[in-house]
Phi, psi and omega in degrees: 000128178245128177241128182298135179215167179275158175287134180254144165241148187220159172284173189294332180263003177062037173263341187224123181236150175228150173203171181239122175278134181235124182193197184298338178267010176096203181265122182238120179287128181243154180229140170238127183228135176251123179231140178295133178271182178292345179263123182309130174085357179251125182247134175278136176259123178242136179230134178189185178272139180290136181260101179061215182265006179272177176263017177285148182242133173268106183276344189265341182293143174250104184291317181048054181268015177057036178222032186301321179296320180291323177295315180297321177296325177293320176298317178300320177299319177294322178297317177300311181298315181298315183282342169295319183276324183242075191298331183268002185284141166260136180251123182256134177222140179216130176290133180280359172222163176300319181296320180290318177302320178296318178300315179297315180300317179295320179296317178296314182300319183297328185240023188301314183304312179294317181299322181291344175293329187244342187227149161276133182231123177241148175240149178253125178223129182053039177076005182245136176269137177213158174306138184302130176236127178301137177096352178271144182269075181288145177271326183213170184217148168227145178227151175215140178293143176281000000 
């Protein structure tokens, strides 16, 4: 299965990725960043628009460049690269809005069968983690390579 995605550039340790979203709103520089959380082995995945020439990410902006599936496929590509290098890492993602959590949930649901070939996927609902089930309103997600 091939899903169209953007070209990624990354730092040497694969903690920081950049790409450019192209759509009706023009070219928008995007950033994907993996940062270690307070829990050993769990990394937070952050996605947002690049703020100027710094490595700061604007998490609140809604780009709406009509390429969400391509952006999500690019994020998945970064997760593959990151977990190739950091095999024991769990990657945590949480939408900072209900709409974004829904978008992530829909993306996982759409490609769940293929994703489960390579990843363990858990969703958080009411503070409890469970194996991802299509149709559940998860607040957050964690994935780990098999």
